[in-house]
N, CA, C and O atoms as a GROMACS GRO file, in nm:
protein
  660
    1MET      N    1  10.180  15.214  13.114
    1MET     CA    2  10.283  15.121  13.071
    1MET      C    3  10.221  14.996  13.007
    1MET      O    4  10.271  14.946  12.906
    2ILE      N    5  10.111  14.946  13.066
    2ILE     CA    6  10.047  14.827  13.012
    2ILE      C    7   9.993  14.856  12.873
    2ILE      O    8  10.004  14.772  12.784
    3LYS      N    9   9.935  14.974  12.853
    3LYS     CA   10   9.882  15.010  12.722
    3LYS      C   11   9.996  15.015  12.619
    3LYS      O   12   9.978  14.969  12.506
    4LEU      N   13  10.111  15.068  12.657
    4LEU     CA   14  10.224  15.072  12.565
    4LEU      C   15  10.268  14.931  12.527
    4LEU      O   16  10.298  14.905  12.410
    5MET      N   17  10.272  14.841  12.623
    5MET     CA   18  10.312  14.702  12.594
    5MET      C   19  10.210  14.638  12.500
    5MET      O   20  10.249  14.567  12.407
    6GLN      N   21  10.081  14.661  12.523
    6GLN     CA   22   9.978  14.605  12.437
    6GLN      C   23   9.989  14.662  12.296
    6GLN      O   24   9.973  14.589  12.198
    7GLU      N   25  10.014  14.791  12.285
    7GLU     CA   26  10.032  14.854  12.153
    7GLU      C   27  10.153  14.796  12.082
    7GLU      O   28  10.150  14.771  11.962
    8LEU      N   29  10.260  14.773  12.156
    8LEU     CA   30  10.380  14.713  12.098
    8LEU      C   31  10.351  14.570  12.053
    8LEU      O   32  10.394  14.529  11.944
    9SER      N   33  10.280  14.494  12.135
    9SER     CA   34  10.243  14.357  12.098
    9SER      C   35  10.157  14.355  11.972
    9SER      O   36  10.179  14.274  11.883
   10ASP      N   37  10.060  14.445  11.966
   10ASP     CA   38   9.974  14.453  11.848
   10ASP      C   39  10.054  14.492  11.724
   10ASP      O   40  10.031  14.438  11.615
   11SER      N   41  10.147  14.584  11.740
   11SER     CA   42  10.232  14.626  11.627
   11SER      C   43  10.321  14.512  11.580
   11SER      O   44  10.339  14.493  11.460
   12LEU      N   45  10.377  14.436  11.674
   12LEU     CA   46  10.459  14.322  11.637
   12LEU      C   47  10.376  14.217  11.565
   12LEU      O   48  10.419  14.162  11.464
   13ARG      N   49  10.256  14.190  11.616
   13ARG     CA   50  10.167  14.093  11.551
   13ARG      C   51  10.140  14.136  11.406
   13ARG      O   52  10.145  14.053  11.315
   14GLN      N   53  10.112  14.264  11.385
   14GLN     CA   54  10.087  14.316  11.251
   14GLN      C   55  10.212  14.301  11.162
   14GLN      O   56  10.202  14.260  11.047
   15ALA      N   57  10.327  14.335  11.217
   15ALA     CA   58  10.452  14.325  11.140
   15ALA      C   59  10.483  14.180  11.103
   15ALA      O   60  10.525  14.153  10.991
   16MET      N   61  10.462  14.087  11.195
   16MET     CA   62  10.495  13.947  11.171
   16MET      C   63  10.402  13.882  11.069
   16MET      O   64  10.433  13.774  11.018
   17ARG      N   65  10.288  13.945  11.038
   17ARG     CA   66  10.202  13.893  10.931
   17ARG      C   67  10.272  13.897  10.796
   17ARG      O   68  10.232  13.829  10.702
   18HIS      N   69  10.378  13.978  10.788
   18HIS     CA   70  10.454  13.989  10.664
   18HIS      C   71  10.570  13.890  10.658
   18HIS      O   72  10.644  13.887  10.559
   19TRP      N   73  10.587  13.809  10.762
   19TRP     CA   74  10.691  13.708  10.766
   19TRP      C   75  10.631  13.576  10.719
   19TRP      O   76  10.542  13.523  10.786
   20THR      N   77  10.676  13.524  10.607
   20THR     CA   78  10.624  13.399  10.553
   20THR      C   79  10.696  13.283  10.620
   20THR      O   80  10.818  13.281  10.630
   21THR      N   81  10.618  13.185  10.667
   21THR     CA   82  10.676  13.070  10.736
   21THR      C   83  10.617  12.940  10.682
   21THR      O   84  10.514  12.939  10.615
   22GLY      N   85  10.685  12.833  10.712
   22GLY     CA   86  10.630  12.701  10.688
   22GLY      C   87  10.532  12.669  10.800
   22GLY      O   88  10.524  12.740  10.900
   23VAL      N   89  10.457  12.562  10.781
   23VAL     CA   90  10.357  12.522  10.880
   23VAL      C   91  10.388  12.379  10.924
   23VAL      O   92  10.415  12.292  10.841
   24SER      N   93  10.385  12.358  11.054
   24SER     CA   94  10.413  12.225  11.107
   24SER      C   95  10.320  12.193  11.223
   24SER      O   96  10.257  12.282  11.281
   25ILE      N   97  10.315  12.067  11.256
   25ILE     CA   98  10.239  12.019  11.371
   25ILE      C   99  10.339  11.966  11.472
   25ILE      O  100  10.423  11.882  11.439
   26VAL      N  101  10.331  12.016  11.595
   26VAL     CA  102  10.412  11.962  11.705
   26VAL      C  103  10.322  11.870  11.785
   26VAL      O  104  10.212  11.908  11.826
   27THR      N  105  10.370  11.748  11.808
   27THR     CA  106  10.293  11.648  11.882
   27THR      C  107  10.376  11.596  11.998
   27THR      O  108  10.498  11.604  11.999
   28SER      N  109  10.304  11.543  12.097
   28SER     CA  110  10.372  11.477  12.207
   28SER      C  111  10.280  11.372  12.266
   28SER      O  112  10.160  11.367  12.237
   29GLN      N  113  10.339  11.289  12.349
   29GLN     CA  114  10.264  11.181  12.412
   29GLN      C  115  10.323  11.156  12.549
   29GLN      O  116  10.444  11.159  12.567
   30TYR      N  117  10.235  11.132  12.645
   30TYR     CA  118  10.277  11.095  12.778
   30TYR      C  119  10.176  10.995  12.830
   30TYR      O  120  10.058  11.027  12.846
   31GLY      N  121  10.221  10.874  12.857
   31GLY     CA  122  10.128  10.768  12.896
   31GLY      C  123  10.031  10.743  12.782
   31GLY      O  124  10.072  10.725  12.667
   32ASP      N  125   9.902  10.742  12.813
   32ASP     CA  126   9.799  10.720  12.712
   32ASP      C  127   9.750  10.848  12.647
   32ASP      O  128   9.665  10.844  12.558
   33SER      N  129   9.803  10.962  12.690
   33SER     CA  130   9.758  11.091  12.637
   33SER      C  131   9.848  11.137  12.523
   33SER      O  132   9.970  11.129  12.531
   34GLN      N  133   9.785  11.184  12.417
   34GLN     CA  134   9.860  11.244  12.307
   34GLN      C  135   9.784  11.366  12.258
   34GLN      O  136   9.661  11.372  12.267
   35HIS      N  137   9.857  11.462  12.208
   35HIS     CA  138   9.795  11.584  12.159
   35HIS      C  139   9.894  11.652  12.065
   35HIS      O  140  10.012  11.617  12.062
   36GLY      N  141   9.846  11.747  11.989
   36GLY     CA  142   9.931  11.822  11.900
   36GLY      C  143   9.871  11.957  11.869
   36GLY      O  144   9.753  11.981  11.891
   37MET      N  145   9.956  12.045  11.816
   37MET     CA  146   9.910  12.178  11.780
   37MET      C  147   9.988  12.230  11.660
   37MET      O  148  10.103  12.193  11.639
   38THR      N  149   9.923  12.316  11.583
   38THR     CA  150   9.986  12.379  11.468
   38THR      C  151  10.080  12.488  11.517
   38THR      O  152  10.044  12.567  11.604
   39VAL      N  153  10.200  12.491  11.461
   39VAL     CA  154  10.296  12.596  11.496
   39VAL      C  155  10.368  12.646  11.371
   39VAL      O  156  10.381  12.574  11.272
   40ASN      N  157  10.412  12.768  11.377
   40ASN     CA  158  10.502  12.820  11.275
   40ASN      C  159  10.627  12.875  11.341
   40ASN      O  160  10.704  12.949  11.280
   41SER      N  161  10.646  12.838  11.468
   41SER     CA  162  10.762  12.885  11.544
   41SER      C  163  10.879  12.787  11.539
   41SER      O  164  10.969  12.795  11.622
   42LEU      N  165  10.879  12.696  11.445
   42LEU     CA  166  10.986  12.597  11.433
   42LEU      C  167  11.111  12.662  11.374
   42LEU      O  168  11.104  12.732  11.273
   43THR      N  169  11.226  12.636  11.437
   43THR     CA  170  11.352  12.689  11.387
   43THR      C  171  11.461  12.583  11.402
   43THR      O  172  11.475  12.522  11.507
   44SER      N  173  11.538  12.564  11.296
   44SER     CA  174  11.657  12.481  11.304
   44SER      C  175  11.767  12.568  11.366
   44SER      O  176  11.797  12.675  11.314
   45ILE      N  177  11.827  12.522  11.476
   45ILE     CA  178  11.926  12.606  11.542
   45ILE      C  179  12.067  12.549  11.538
   45ILE      O  180  12.164  12.621  11.565
   46SER      N  181  12.080  12.421  11.505
   46SER     CA  182  12.214  12.363  11.499
   46SER      C  183  12.207  12.233  11.418
   46SER      O  184  12.111  12.157  11.428
   47LEU      N  185  12.311  12.211  11.337
   47LEU     CA  186  12.320  12.085  11.264
   47LEU      C  187  12.410  11.984  11.334
   47LEU      O  188  12.397  11.863  11.313
   48ASP      N  189  12.500  12.033  11.417
   48ASP     CA  190  12.593  11.946  11.489
   48ASP      C  191  12.616  12.000  11.630
   48ASP      O  192  12.701  12.087  11.648
   49PRO      N  193  12.542  11.952  11.729
   49PRO     CA  194  12.443  11.846  11.722
   49PRO      C  195  12.314  11.897  11.658
   49PRO      O  196  12.287  12.017  11.659
   50PRO      N  197  12.234  11.805  11.601
   50PRO     CA  198  12.110  11.848  11.536
   50PRO      C  199  12.007  11.894  11.639
   50PRO      O  200  11.965  11.816  11.725
   51MET      N  201  11.967  12.022  11.631
   51MET     CA  202  11.873  12.078  11.727
   51MET      C  203  11.774  12.171  11.659
   51MET      O  204  11.809  12.242  11.564
   52VAL      N  205  11.651  12.170  11.709
   52VAL     CA  206  11.547  12.262  11.665
   52VAL      C  207  11.483  12.325  11.788
   52VAL      O  208  11.496  12.274  11.900
   53SER      N  209  11.414  12.436  11.765
   53SER     CA  210  11.338  12.497  11.875
   53SER      C  211  11.194  12.518  11.832
   53SER      O  212  11.164  12.540  11.715
   54VAL      N  213  11.105  12.509  11.930
   54VAL     CA  214  10.963  12.541  11.912
   54VAL      C  215  10.918  12.618  12.036
   54VAL      O  216  10.971  12.599  12.145
   55THR      N  217  10.822  12.704  12.016
   55THR     CA  218  10.763  12.779  12.128
   55THR      C  219  10.618  12.737  12.140
   55THR      O  220  10.542  12.743  12.042
   56LEU      N  221  10.578  12.694  12.259
   56LEU     CA  222  10.442  12.648  12.284
   56LEU      C  223  10.377  12.733  12.392
   56LEU      O  224  10.441  12.767  12.491
   57ALA      N  225  10.252  12.766  12.372
   57ALA     CA  226  10.177  12.845  12.470
   57ALA      C  227  10.164  12.764  12.599
   57ALA      O  228  10.128  12.646  12.597
   58ASN      N  229  10.194  12.829  12.711
   58ASN     CA  230  10.180  12.766  12.842
   58ASN      C  231  10.034  12.730  12.866
   58ASN      O  232   9.943  12.804  12.826
   59GLY      N  233  10.011  12.618  12.930
   59GLY     CA  234   9.876  12.578  12.965
   59GLY      C  235   9.805  12.498  12.857
   59GLY      O  236   9.696  12.447  12.882
   60THR      N  237   9.863  12.486  12.738
   60THR     CA  238   9.800  12.402  12.636
   60THR      C  239   9.830  12.256  12.665
   60THR      O  240   9.927  12.224  12.735
   61ARG      N  241   9.749  12.168  12.613
   61ARG     CA  242   9.772  12.025  12.635
   61ARG      C  243   9.904  11.980  12.575
   61ARG      O  244   9.975  11.898  12.634
   62THR      N  245   9.938  12.033  12.459
   62THR     CA  246  10.065  11.993  12.397
   62THR      C  247  10.182  12.037  12.484
   62THR      O  248  10.276  11.960  12.504
   63PHE      N  249  10.178  12.159  12.535
   63PHE     CA  250  10.283  12.208  12.626
   63PHE      C  251  10.297  12.114  12.745
   63PHE      O  252  10.409  12.074  12.780
   64GLU      N  253  10.186  12.077  12.808
   64GLU     CA  254  10.190  11.990  12.926
   64GLU      C  255  10.251  11.854  12.893
   64GLU      O  256  10.329  11.801  12.972
   65LEU      N  257  10.217  11.798  12.778
   65LEU     CA  258  10.271  11.668  12.740
   65LEU      C  259  10.420  11.675  12.711
   65LEU      O  260  10.495  11.585  12.749
   66VAL      N  261  10.464  11.782  12.643
   66VAL     CA  262  10.608  11.798  12.617
   66VAL      C  263  10.683  11.815  12.748
   66VAL      O  264  10.789  11.755  12.768
   67LYS      N  265  10.628  11.897  12.836
   67LYS     CA  266  10.692  11.921  12.966
   67LYS      C  267  10.705  11.791  13.046
   67LYS      O  268  10.810  11.766  13.105
   68ARG      N  269  10.601  11.709  13.048
   68ARG     CA  270  10.603  11.584  13.125
   68ARG      C  271  10.687  11.475  13.061
   68ARG      O  272  10.761  11.404  13.130
   69SER      N  273  10.676  11.462  12.928
   69SER     CA  274  10.743  11.350  12.861
   69SER      C  275  10.887  11.380  12.823
   69SER      O  276  10.970  11.290  12.816
   70GLY      N  277  10.917  11.508  12.798
   70GLY     CA  278  11.051  11.544  12.753
   70GLY      C  279  11.078  11.511  12.607
   70GLY      O  280  11.193  11.510  12.564
   71VAL      N  281  10.972  11.484  12.531
   71VAL     CA  282  10.987  11.454  12.388
   71VAL      C  283  10.878  11.525  12.309
   71VAL      O  284  10.769  11.553  12.360
   72PHE      N  285  10.910  11.554  12.182
   72PHE     CA  286  10.809  11.606  12.091
   72PHE      C  287  10.844  11.565  11.949
   72PHE      O  288  10.959  11.534  11.918
   73GLY      N  289  10.743  11.565  11.865
   73GLY     CA  290  10.762  11.535  11.724
   73GLY      C  291  10.717  11.653  11.641
   73GLY      O  292  10.629  11.729  11.682
   74VAL      N  293  10.778  11.667  11.525
   74VAL     CA  294  10.740  11.774  11.432
   74VAL      C  295  10.707  11.709  11.298
   74VAL      O  296  10.789  11.637  11.241
   75THR      N  297  10.586  11.736  11.249
   75THR     CA  298  10.548  11.698  11.113
   75THR      C  299  10.543  11.826  11.032
   75THR      O  300  10.462  11.914  11.060
   76ILE      N  301  10.629  11.838  10.931
   76ILE     CA  302  10.628  11.954  10.842
   76ILE      C  303  10.526  11.926  10.733
   76ILE      O  304  10.537  11.826  10.660
   77LEU      N  305  10.427  12.014  10.721
   77LEU     CA  306  10.312  11.989  10.635
   77LEU      C  307  10.337  12.024  10.488
   77LEU      O  308  10.413  12.116  10.456
   78GLY      N  309  10.270  11.949  10.401
   78GLY     CA  310  10.273  11.974  10.258
   78GLY      C  311  10.160  12.067  10.218
   78GLY      O  312  10.069  12.094  10.296
   79ALA      N  313  10.167  12.116  10.095
   79ALA     CA  314  10.072  12.216  10.044
   79ALA      C  315   9.928  12.168  10.048
   79ALA      O  316   9.837  12.251  10.056
   80ASP      N  317   9.904  12.039  10.045
   80ASP     CA  318   9.768  11.986  10.044
   80ASP      C  319   9.714  11.956  10.184
   80ASP      O  320   9.611  11.889  10.198
   81GLN      N  321   9.783  12.003  10.289
   81GLN     CA  322   9.743  11.967  10.425
   81GLN      C  323   9.691  12.086  10.508
   81GLN      O  324   9.704  12.086  10.630
   82ALA      N  325   9.634  12.186  10.443
   82ALA     CA  326   9.580  12.302  10.515
   82ALA      C  327   9.470  12.260  10.613
   82ALA      O  328   9.459  12.317  10.721
   83SER      N  329   9.388  12.163  10.575
   83SER     CA  330   9.281  12.120  10.666
   83SER      C  331   9.337  12.057  10.793
   83SER      O  332   9.278  12.069  10.900
   84ILE      N  333   9.451  11.990  10.781
   84ILE     CA  334   9.515  11.932  10.900
   84ILE      C  335   9.572  12.044  10.987
   84ILE      O  336   9.564  12.037  11.109
   85ALA      N  337   9.630  12.146  10.924
   85ALA     CA  338   9.679  12.261  11.000
   85ALA      C  339   9.565  12.326  11.076
   85ALA      O  340   9.581  12.360  11.193
   86ASP      N  341   9.449  12.343  11.012
   86ASP     CA  342   9.332  12.400  11.079
   86ASP      C  343   9.284  12.312  11.194
   86ASP      O  344   9.249  12.361  11.301
   87ARG      N  345   9.284  12.183  11.170
   87ARG     CA  346   9.241  12.087  11.273
   87ARG      C  347   9.327  12.102  11.398
   87ARG      O  348   9.274  12.109  11.510
   88PHE      N  349   9.459  12.106  11.381
   88PHE     CA  350   9.548  12.112  11.496
   88PHE      C  351   9.563  12.253  11.553
   88PHE      O  352   9.623  12.273  11.659
   89ALA      N  353   9.507  12.352  11.481
   89ALA     CA  354   9.498  12.487  11.535
   89ALA      C  355   9.369  12.504  11.615
   89ALA      O  356   9.344  12.610  11.672
   90GLY      N  357   9.287  12.398  11.618
   90GLY     CA  358   9.163  12.401  11.694
   90GLY      C  359   9.047  12.464  11.619
   90GLY      O  360   8.944  12.493  11.679
   91ARG      N  361   9.063  12.485  11.489
   91ARG     CA  362   8.957  12.550  11.412
   91ARG      C  363   8.862  12.452  11.345
   91ARG      O  364   8.749  12.490  11.311
   92ALA      N  365   8.903  12.329  11.325
   92ALA     CA  366   8.819  12.239  11.247
   92ALA      C  367   8.837  12.094  11.290
   92ALA      O  368   8.865  12.007  11.206
   93ALA      N  369   8.822  12.067  11.418
   93ALA     CA  370   8.846  11.930  11.461
   93ALA      C  371   8.775  11.901  11.592
   93ALA      O  372   8.736  11.991  11.666
   94PRO      N  373   8.759  11.773  11.618
   94PRO     CA  374   8.714  11.737  11.752
   94PRO      C  375   8.822  11.777  11.852
   94PRO      O  376   8.936  11.730  11.842
   95GLU      N  377   8.790  11.861  11.946
   95GLU     CA  378   8.891  11.912  12.040
   95GLU      C  379   8.949  11.801  12.125
   95GLU      O  380   9.066  11.807  12.163
   96ASP      N  381   8.869  11.698  12.156
   96ASP     CA  382   8.918  11.592  12.244
   96ASP      C  383   9.023  11.505  12.178
   96ASP      O  384   9.115  11.458  12.244
   97ASN      N  385   9.010  11.481  12.046
   97ASN     CA  386   9.105  11.394  11.979
   97ASN      C  387   9.133  11.447  11.838
   97ASN      O  388   9.062  11.413  11.743
   98ARG      N  389   9.234  11.528  11.827
   98ARG     CA  390   9.269  11.586  11.698
   98ARG      C  391   9.322  11.483  11.599
   98ARG      O  392   9.328  11.509  11.479
   99PHE      N  393   9.360  11.366  11.648
   99PHE     CA  394   9.414  11.261  11.562
   99PHE      C  395   9.305  11.172  11.503
   99PHE      O  396   9.334  11.087  11.418
  100GLU      N  397   9.181  11.190  11.546
  100GLU     CA  398   9.072  11.104  11.503
  100GLU      C  399   9.063  11.097  11.351
  100GLU      O  400   9.050  11.199  11.283
  101GLY      N  401   9.069  10.974  11.299
  101GLY     CA  402   9.056  10.952  11.156
  101GLY      C  403   9.182  10.977  11.074
  101GLY      O  404   9.182  10.956  10.953
  102LEU      N  405   9.290  11.021  11.138
  102LEU     CA  406   9.415  11.046  11.066
  102LEU      C  407   9.506  10.924  11.074
  102LEU      O  408   9.505  10.849  11.172
  103ASP      N  409   9.584  10.905  10.969
  103ASP     CA  410   9.682  10.797  10.966
  103ASP      C  411   9.810  10.848  11.030
  103ASP      O  412   9.872  10.942  10.980
  104THR      N  413   9.850  10.789  11.140
  104THR     CA  414   9.970  10.831  11.213
  104THR      C  415  10.069  10.716  11.225
  104THR      O  416  10.035  10.600  11.203
  105PHE      N  417  10.191  10.751  11.261
  105PHE     CA  418  10.296  10.652  11.284
  105PHE      C  419  10.394  10.712  11.383
  105PHE      O  420  10.386  10.831  11.414
  106SER      N  421  10.486  10.631  11.432
  106SER     CA  422  10.591  10.682  11.521
  106SER      C  423  10.726  10.637  11.465
  106SER      O  424  10.735  10.544  11.384
  107ILE      N  425  10.830  10.706  11.510
  107ILE     CA  426  10.964  10.672  11.462
  107ILE      C  427  11.044  10.608  11.575
  107ILE      O  428  11.079  10.490  11.568
  108GLN      N  429  11.074  10.686  11.678
  108GLN     CA  430  11.162  10.636  11.784
  108GLN      C  431  11.103  10.656  11.922
  108GLN      O  432  11.096  10.561  12.001
  109SER      N  433  11.059  10.779  11.953
  109SER     CA  434  11.015  10.812  12.089
  109SER      C  435  10.873  10.769  12.120
  109SER      O  436  10.832  10.767  12.236
  110GLY      N  437  10.796  10.735  12.017
  110GLY     CA  438  10.657  10.698  12.037
  110GLY      C  439  10.560  10.812  12.009
  110GLY      O  440  10.439  10.789  12.008
  111VAL      N  441  10.609  10.934  11.987
  111VAL     CA  442  10.517  11.044  11.958
  111VAL      C  443  10.454  11.022  11.821
  111VAL      O  444  10.518  10.965  11.732
  112PRO      N  445  10.329  11.064  11.804
  112PRO     CA  446  10.264  11.043  11.675
  112PRO      C  447  10.306  11.146  11.570
  112PRO      O  448  10.321  11.264  11.599
  113PHE      N  449  10.324  11.097  11.449
  113PHE     CA  450  10.349  11.182  11.332
  113PHE      C  451  10.235  11.161  11.234
  113PHE      O  452  10.172  11.055  11.234
  114ILE      N  453  10.207  11.260  11.151
  114ILE     CA  454  10.094  11.256  11.060
  114ILE      C  455  10.142  11.217  10.920
  114ILE      O  456  10.220  11.288  10.858
  115ARG      N  457  10.094  11.102  10.872
  115ARG     CA  458  10.132  11.057  10.738
  115ARG      C  459  10.093  11.160  10.634
  115ARG      O  460   9.990  11.228  10.645
  116GLY      N  461  10.177  11.171  10.532
  116GLY     CA  462  10.152  11.266  10.425
  116GLY      C  463  10.231  11.395  10.441
  116GLY      O  464  10.237  11.476  10.348
  117GLY      N  465  10.292  11.413  10.558
  117GLY     CA  466  10.378  11.530  10.577
  117GLY      C  467  10.503  11.518  10.492
  117GLY      O  468  10.530  11.413  10.432
  118LEU      N  469  10.579  11.626  10.486
  118LEU     CA  470  10.700  11.628  10.404
  118LEU      C  471  10.822  11.577  10.480
  118LEU      O  472  10.910  11.513  10.422
  119ALA      N  473  10.827  11.606  10.609
  119ALA     CA  474  10.942  11.564  10.690
  119ALA      C  475  10.896  11.547  10.835
  119ALA      O  476  10.797  11.607  10.878
  120PHE      N  477  10.969  11.464  10.908
  120PHE     CA  478  10.931  11.427  11.044
  120PHE      C  479  11.055  11.430  11.132
  120PHE      O  480  11.156  11.367  11.100
  121LEU      N  481  11.047  11.503  11.242
  121LEU     CA  482  11.160  11.516  11.334
  121LEU      C  483  11.119  11.463  11.470
  121LEU      O  484  11.023  11.512  11.530
  122ASP      N  485  11.190  11.364  11.519
  122ASP     CA  486  11.168  11.310  11.653
  122ASP      C  487  11.268  11.378  11.744
  122ASP      O  488  11.388  11.374  11.718
  123CYS      N  489  11.221  11.442  11.851
  123CYS     CA  490  11.309  11.529  11.932
  123CYS      C  491  11.299  11.499  12.081
  123CYS      O  492  11.194  11.463  12.133
  124ARG      N  493  11.413  11.516  12.147
  124ARG     CA  494  11.423  11.503  12.293
  124ARG      C  495  11.456  11.642  12.347
  124ARG      O  496  11.552  11.705  12.304
  125VAL      N  497  11.377  11.689  12.442
  125VAL     CA  498  11.398  11.822  12.501
  125VAL      C  499  11.531  11.824  12.576
  125VAL      O  500  11.555  11.741  12.663
  126VAL      N  501  11.616  11.921  12.541
  126VAL     CA  502  11.742  11.936  12.613
  126VAL      C  503  11.747  12.067  12.692
  126VAL      O  504  11.823  12.078  12.789
  127PHE      N  505  11.669  12.164  12.653
  127PHE     CA  506  11.657  12.290  12.728
  127PHE      C  507  11.514  12.340  12.715
  127PHE      O  508  11.448  12.318  12.614
  128SER      N  509  11.468  12.409  12.819
  128SER     CA  510  11.340  12.480  12.810
  128SER      C  511  11.356  12.614  12.879
  128SER      O  512  11.417  12.625  12.986
  129TYR      N  513  11.301  12.716  12.816
  129TYR     CA  514  11.312  12.853  12.866
  129TYR      C  515  11.173  12.911  12.884
  129TYR      O  516  11.104  12.940  12.786
  130PRO      N  517  11.130  12.927  13.011
  130PRO     CA  518  10.998  12.985  13.034
  130PRO      C  519  10.995  13.132  12.993
  130PRO      O  520  11.087  13.209  13.023
  131LEU      N  521  10.889  13.169  12.926
  131LEU     CA  522  10.861  13.307  12.888
  131LEU      C  523  10.731  13.346  12.958
  131LEU      O  524  10.666  13.260  13.017
  132PRO      N  525  10.690  13.472  12.953
  132PRO     CA  526  10.569  13.510  13.027
  132PRO      C  527  10.444  13.428  12.993
  132PRO      O  528  10.370  13.391  13.084
  133ASN      N  529  10.419  13.398  12.865
  133ASN     CA  530  10.298  13.327  12.826
  133ASN      C  531  10.324  13.199  12.750
  133ASN      O  532  10.230  13.130  12.709
  134SER      N  533  10.450  13.166  12.730
  134SER     CA  534  10.486  13.048  12.652
  134SER      C  535  10.619  12.995  12.702
  134SER      O  536  10.681  13.052  12.792
  135THR      N  537  10.662  12.885  12.642
  135THR     CA  538  10.792  12.825  12.675
  135THR      C  539  10.864  12.789  12.546
  135THR      O  540  10.806  12.730  12.456
  136LEU      N  541  10.990  12.825  12.541
  136LEU     CA  542  11.076  12.790  12.428
  136LEU      C  543  11.141  12.656  12.462
  136LEU      O  544  11.213  12.644  12.561
  137PHE      N  545  11.115  12.556  12.379
  137PHE     CA  546  11.176  12.424  12.397
  137PHE      C  547  11.283  12.406  12.290
  137PHE      O  548  11.259  12.431  12.172
  138ILE      N  549  11.400  12.362  12.332
  138ILE     CA  550  11.506  12.326  12.239
  138ILE      C  551  11.518  12.175  12.245
  138ILE      O  552  11.538  12.116  12.352
  139GLY      N  553  11.505  12.114  12.129
  139GLY     CA  554  11.508  11.969  12.122
  139GLY      C  555  11.621  11.919  12.037
  139GLY      O  556  11.648  11.972  11.929
  140GLU      N  557  11.688  11.815  12.087
  140GLU     CA  558  11.787  11.746  12.006
  140GLU      C  559  11.711  11.650  11.914
  140GLU      O  560  11.628  11.572  11.960
  141VAL      N  561  11.738  11.658  11.786
  141VAL     CA  562  11.672  11.570  11.690
  141VAL      C  563  11.738  11.433  11.700
  141VAL      O  564  11.857  11.418  11.675
  142THR      N  565  11.658  11.333  11.736
  142THR     CA  566  11.712  11.198  11.756
  142THR      C  567  11.683  11.107  11.637
  142THR      O  568  11.746  11.002  11.622
  143ALA      N  569  11.587  11.146  11.553
  143ALA     CA  570  11.555  11.069  11.432
  143ALA      C  571  11.485  11.161  11.333
  143ALA      O  572  11.413  11.253  11.371
  144VAL      N  573  11.508  11.133  11.204
  144VAL     CA  574  11.447  11.212  11.096
  144VAL      C  575  11.395  11.116  10.990
  144VAL      O  576  11.457  11.014  10.961
  145ASP      N  577  11.282  11.151  10.934
  145ASP     CA  578  11.230  11.077  10.819
  145ASP      C  579  11.178  11.182  10.722
  145ASP      O  580  11.119  11.282  10.763
  146THR      N  581  11.198  11.161  10.593
  146THR     CA  582  11.150  11.254  10.492
  146THR      C  583  11.082  11.178  10.380
  146THR      O  584  11.109  11.060  10.357
  147LEU      N  585  10.992  11.247  10.312
  147LEU     CA  586  10.926  11.192  10.194
  147LEU      C  587  10.991  11.250  10.070
  147LEU      O  588  11.089  11.324  10.078
  148GLN      N  589  10.936  11.214   9.956
  148GLN     CA  590  10.985  11.272   9.831
  148GLN      C  591  10.963  11.422   9.833
  148GLN      O  592  10.886  11.474   9.914
  149GLU      N  593  11.031  11.491   9.742
  149GLU     CA  594  11.016  11.635   9.733
  149GLU      C  595  10.872  11.670   9.694
  149GLU      O  596  10.815  11.610   9.603
  150ALA      N  597  10.816  11.766   9.763
  150ALA     CA  598  10.682  11.816   9.734
  150ALA      C  599  10.674  11.959   9.784
  150ALA      O  600  10.762  12.005   9.857
  151ASP      N  601  10.571  12.028   9.745
  151ASP     CA  602  10.556  12.167   9.787
  151ASP      C  603  10.512  12.176   9.932
  151ASP      O  604  10.427  12.098   9.976
  152PRO      N  605  10.569  12.270  10.009
  152PRO     CA  606  10.531  12.288  10.148
  152PRO      C  607  10.405  12.374  10.162
  152PRO      O  608  10.370  12.449  10.071
  153LEU      N  609  10.340  12.362  10.275
  153LEU     CA  610  10.233  12.453  10.312
  153LEU      C  611  10.300  12.574  10.376
  153LEU      O  612  10.381  12.559  10.467
  154VAL      N  613  10.267  12.693  10.329
  154VAL     CA  614  10.326  12.814  10.387
  154VAL      C  615  10.215  12.905  10.439
  154VAL      O  616  10.098  12.893  10.401
  155TYR      N  617  10.254  12.995  10.528
  155TYR     CA  618  10.159  13.083  10.594
  155TYR      C  619  10.209  13.227  10.582
  155TYR      O  620  10.323  13.258  10.617
  156HIS      N  621  10.122  13.314  10.531
  156HIS     CA  622  10.158  13.455  10.514
  156HIS      C  623  10.032  13.540  10.531
  156HIS      O  624   9.930  13.513  10.469
  157ASN      N  625  10.042  13.641  10.615
  157ASN     CA  626   9.933  13.736  10.639
  157ASN      C  627   9.802  13.665  10.672
  157ASN      O  628   9.697  13.697  10.616
  158ARG      N  629   9.810  13.568  10.762
  158ARG     CA  630   9.696  13.494  10.817
  158ARG      C  631   9.626  13.404  10.716
  158ARG      O  632   9.509  13.369  10.735
  159VAL      N  633   9.696  13.367  10.608
  159VAL     CA  634   9.638  13.281  10.505
  159VAL      C  635   9.740  13.173  10.468
  159VAL      O  636   9.859  13.201  10.453
  160TYR      N  637   9.692  13.048  10.452
  160TYR     CA  638   9.777  12.942  10.399
  160TYR      C  639   9.796  12.966  10.251
  160TYR      O  640   9.703  13.006  10.180
  161ARG      N  641   9.918  12.940  10.204
  161ARG     CA  642   9.950  12.964  10.063
  161ARG      C  643  10.034  12.849  10.009
  161ARG      O  644  10.086  12.766  10.083
  162LYS      N  645  10.044  12.846   9.878
  162LYS     CA  646  10.130  12.749   9.810
  162LYS      C  647  10.237  12.827   9.737
  162LYS      O  648  10.214  12.939   9.690
  163LEU      N  649  10.354  12.768   9.727
  163LEU     CA  650  10.463  12.832   9.652
  163LEU      C  651  10.438  12.817   9.503
  163LEU      O  652  10.382  12.717   9.458
  164LYS      N  653  10.480  12.916   9.427
  164LYS     CA  654  10.473  12.908   9.280
  164LYS      C  655  10.615  12.924   9.227
  164LYS      O  656  10.695  13.000   9.282
  165PRO      N  657  10.646  12.851   9.118
  165PRO     CA  658  10.782  12.860   9.064
  165PRO      C  659  10.813  12.999   9.009
  165PRO      O  660  10.923  13.024   8.960
   0.00000   0.00000   0.00000
């Protein structure tokens, strides 16, 4: 049975490589601690009230901060921010402080957002659903900020891409 589940998981992973998504950074802060991670699990689930969902791996620092603080921020990345996506995915950054050297700001809750992103969502957790290896957080969007129109960073088949007209 375990082998069948692993085969199904591997098949799903392979299939989802064909699903093109945007790339965002989810951040949180609790006390003096802040952390963030790259996600493509962001979904808008309601406009009235405004709500989004993100899924975070259990045991990560970002998960722990969201769980403790009850708030998270989403920075939707632009096409020129692949290096930031890699940094927050843990591939190209100081693990202790992924924000080192980056220009950040806050909107309402105090969570850090990364300047240069396309849009910024400040969220308050209203529901959380534990899953076997992760947790689905549903957040009410309490503040939004956007920049001028620009191309988004997208992810398809394990590669960052840019949209073409």
